[in-house]
C-alpha positions in Angstrom: 33.1 -9.5 1.4 32.5 -6.4 3.6 29.4 -5.9 5.6 27.3 -2.9 4.6 26.7 -0.9 7.8 24.8 2.3 8.4 26.3 5.2 10.2 24.3 7.0 12.9 23.5 9.8 10.5 22.4 7.3 7.8 20.3 5.5 10.3 18.6 8.7 11.3 18.0 9.6 7.6 16.3 6.3 7.0 14.1 6.8 10.1 13.1 10.3 8.8 12.3 8.9 5.4 10.2 6.1 6.8 8.4 8.7 9.1 7.5 10.8 6.0 6.1 7.7 4.3 4.0 6.9 7.3 2.7 10.5 7.6 1.6 10.5 3.9 0.1 7.1 4.2 -1.9 8.1 7.3 -3.1 11.3 5.6 -4.4 9.4 2.6 -6.0 6.6 4.7 -7.8 9.3 6.8 -9.0 11.1 3.8 -10.4 7.8 2.4 -11.7 6.7 5.8 -9.7 3.5 5.2 -8.7 1.1 7.9 -7.4 -2.5 8.1 -9.4 -3.5 11.2 -11.6 -6.5 10.5 -10.1 -7.3 7.1 -10.4 -11.0 6.3 -7.1 -10.9 4.4 -3.6 -10.0 5.4 -1.3 -8.1 3.1 1.7 -9.7 4.8 1.2 -12.8 2.5 1.8 -10.7 -0.6 5.0 -11.5 -2.5 7.3 -8.5 -2.4 10.9 -8.3 -3.5 13.1 -5.4 -2.3 15.9 -3.7 -4.0 18.1 -1.7 -1.6 21.1 -2.5 0.5 20.1 0.4 2.7 16.8 -1.1 3.7 18.4 -4.5 4.1 21.0 -3.0 6.5 18.3 -1.1 8.4 16.2 -4.3 8.8 19.2 -6.0 10.3 19.5 -3.2 12.9 16.2 -4.2 14.2 16.8 -8.0 13.9 20.0 -7.8 15.9 18.1 -6.3 18.8 15.9 -9.4 19.2 16.7 -12.1 21.7 18.7 -15.0 20.2 15.8 -17.4 20.5 13.5 -15.1 18.6 16.1 -14.6 15.9 16.4 -18.3 15.4 12.6 -18.8 15.3 12.4 -16.1 12.6 15.2 -17.7 10.6 13.4 -21.1 10.7 10.2 -19.4 9.4 12.3 -17.6 6.7 13.7 -20.8 5.4 10.3 -22.3 5.3 9.0 -19.2 3.4 11.8 -19.5 0.8 11.0 -23.2 0.2 7.3 -22.4 -0.2 7.7 -19.5 -2.5 10.3 -21.3 -4.7 8.0 -24.2 -5.0 5.2 -21.9 -6.1 7.4 -20.3 -8.7 8.5 -23.7 -10.0 4.7 -24.3 -10.6 4.6 -21.0 -12.5 2.4 -19.5 -9.8 2.8 -16.2 -8.0 3.9 -17.1 -4.4 1.6 -16.3 -1.6 3.0 -17.1 1.9 2.9 -15.4 5.2 5.9 -13.1 5.9 8.1 -14.7 8.5 8.0 -11.5 10.5 4.3 -11.7 11.0 3.5 -12.7 14.6 -0.3 -13.2 15.3 -1.1 -10.5 12.7 1.6 -8.0 13.8 5.0 -7.3 12.4 7.9 -8.4 14.7 10.1 -5.6 13.3 7.4 -3.0 12.6 9.6 0.0 13.2 12.2 -1.5 10.7 9.8 -2.7 8.0 10.6 -1.8 4.4 9.1 0.8 2.1 6.8 -1.5 0.2 5.3 -2.6 3.5 4.7 1.0 4.6 3.0 2.2 1.4 1.0 -0.9 0.4 -2.8 -0.6 0.9 -3.9 2.8 -0.2 -3.9 4.3 -3.7 -0.4 5.2 -4.9 1.5 6.5 -7.9 5.1 6.6 -9.0 6.9 8.0 -12.0 9.7 5.8 -13.3 13.1 7.2 -14.4 11.9 6.8 -18.0 8.9 9.0 -17.4 6.3 6.2 -17.3 3.7 6.7 -14.6 2.5 3.7 -12.7 -0.7 3.8 -10.6 -1.8 1.5 -7.9 -5.5 1.4 -6.9 -4.9 0.1 -3.3 -5.6 -3.3 -1.8 -8.9 -5.0 -2.4 -10.3 -3.8 0.9 -9.4 -0.2 0.1 -11.0 -0.5 -3.3 -14.2 -1.9 -1.7 -14.4 0.9 0.9 -13.8 3.6 -1.8 -16.5 2.0 -3.9 -19.0 1.9 -1.0 -18.4 5.6 -0.4 -18.9 6.4 -4.0 -15.7 8.3 -4.3 -14.6 9.3 -7.8 -11.6 7.3 -8.8 -10.0 10.1 -10.8 -9.7 12.4 -7.8 -8.7 10.0 -5.0 -5.9 11.2 -2.7 -2.9 8.9 -3.1 0.6 8.3 -1.8 3.1 9.8 -4.2 5.9 7.2 -4.0 8.2 9.0 -6.5 9.6 11.4 -3.9 10.2 8.6 -1.4 11.9 6.4 -4.0 14.2 9.2 -5.2 15.3 10.0 -1.6 15.8 6.3 -1.0 18.0 6.1 -4.1 20.0 9.1 -3.0 20.6 7.6 0.4 21.6 4.3 -1.2 24.1 6.0 -3.5 25.5 8.0 -0.5 25.9 4.7 1.3 28.3 3.6 -1.4 30.0 6.9 -1.7 28.4 7.7 -5.0 29.4 4.3 -6.6 26.1 2.4 -6.2 26.1 1.5 -9.9 29.3 -0.6 -9.4 27.5 -3.0 -7.1 25.0 -5.8 -7.9 21.3 -5.1 -8.1 19.0 -6.7 -5.5 15.8 -8.6 -5.8 15.3 -10.2 -2.4 12.4 -11.0 -0.1 12.6 -10.2 3.6 13.0 -13.9 4.2 16.1 -14.0 1.9 17.5 -10.9 3.6 17.3 -12.6 7.0 18.6 -16.0 5.9 21.5 -14.5 3.9 22.6 -12.4 6.9 23.4 -8.7 6.9 24.2 -7.2 3.5 27.8 -7.6 2.4 29.6 -6.7 -0.8 32.9 -7.3 -2.5 35.1 -4.4 -3.6 34.4 -3.7 -7.3 37.2 -4.9 -9.6 37.7 -1.3 -10.9 38.6 -0.2 -7.3 41.0 -3.0 -6.4 
């Protein structure tokens, strides 16, 4: 197995992509007069799975910068998270557990958080490769605030995730020299990404 590492240029490209996501999110949030302050809920307990080695490797860039004691504390939380979510799924329930990176309401690796974390909350839309359009109304607090303002649902500003997802897919494919299709697909939570260690892959049989 060989660890998947980002070059300096790839790291910079991910940072630029994440900055573009944040900029669009902030524009939509401002247009909706939406904010998380005072929210009784916390979106960090939503169950998200992530699908790119690129983001996994970028997350580990941040994780490696933490002191050893903090890394171990987060790994303990991650193992507890995995136990809790697997138990919920065994009961045929959708898991709801606090992300191990959440520290008193703040993300320990905020600058390295993944795309889903950056775009969740406000209305969003994405077009799948098969042409199907998926729409997301935003979190419950956003929907409440939109309703209180009487904003028409059919003309709300939204985050267009399609462009970001396409660029993410391009960078992921470049990471594997155009051979991304030869490597296993991912469906991992942040906790699993931390417990399993940095991403590593075996050379595909067709290249041995």
